[in-house]
N, C-alpha and C positions, 0 to 999 in steps of 0.2 A: 504494500500500500504506500502510496505517495503521501508524505506528511502534509498536514493541513494546518495552516496558521490562521487563528481567529483573532480579530482585533479591529482597530480603527486605523485607517491608512496614515493619517497625519500625527499619530501619537509618537512621541520621541522614543519611547521604549520599543514600540513596534518597529520603528526605523532601524534601531540597533539590532533587533532580532532578524529582520529581513536582510540587513547588510551582512550579519554573521553567516546566515545560510547561503547567501549569494556569493560571498567571497570564497566559500568552500565548495562551490559548485553543487550545492544540494538543491535539487528541484523540489518545489512545494506548491501547493494550491493555497490561495489566499481568500479568506472569507471576511468581508468587511461588514461589521455590525451596522454601520451607518446606512449602507445600501441594501443589505440582505437580512437584517435583523438576526434573531436567533430562534431556532426551533425549540419548542417546549421539551420535547423528548430528549434532544441533545443536552439541554441544560439540566434536565432531571438526572440524566445518566452521569454528567459531570459532578453534580452535587452528591449523588450516591457514591461515586468513586473518591472524590476529593474533599467533600464537605462544603457546604455553602459558605462557611466562614472563610475558607481560602479563596473562594471565587468572588465574593462581594467586595468591591473596591471602596472601602470606607474613606480612603484618603483622597479620592478623586473629587474633582469640582462638582460633578453631577450629584454625588451623594451629599456633599457638604452644603449644597444649595437647598436641600430638603428642609422643611420646617422641623422643629424639635420633635414634634409628635411622630412624624414619619421616621425619624432616625432612632426613636426610642423603642425598646423592647422588641428588637428584631428576632424573629423566629424563622425557621426554615421556609414556611409558607410565605411570610412577608418578604423575605429575601428573594425568593423565587419570583414573586409578583413584581418587585422592584426591578430585578434584572431583565425580566421579560418586557416590561414596559419601557425601560431605558437601558438597552444593552451596553451603553457606555459605563454602566455601573459594574460590569464584569471586569475583573482584573485582566490586564493585557500584558503580553499575548497569552493565548492558550494554544499550545502546540499539540496537535493530535497526531500521535505516532501509530495509531491503530490499536496497539495493545495497551497503551497508557497515554496519559496527558501530562504535560508540564505547564505550570502556571507561572507567569512572570518570565523575565529573561535573565538567566544567570549563565554566563558563558561556560562555566565549569559543568553545569548540568547538561547543556547542549552538547558539549564535547563528549561526555560520557554516553549520552543517548545515541550519538552517531559514531562512536568508536567501533572499529571493526568493519 
């Protein structure tokens, strides 16, 4: 399976991840949340695998702009609804390797994932 990179085209962290892959000649498919959104089943499977806590980007501008009530008492259901409504609240990038997903860009993790 060809890796699939999920995120937002203009995000600085996304640019770093894409550059890392491209300089190593690693072909990948890109899924832009801004133009394609995110499928509920995909997001549910990520949450089951990784936990919603790892996926919800609480440090991002979109989350911080929410009113206090929306940011309080986050549950799995509430996190899912927020991320589906505004996919920019999903941490970026999510790299789908087929058998597992990596969240965020850490060069050492990418190196291990593509070793061999």
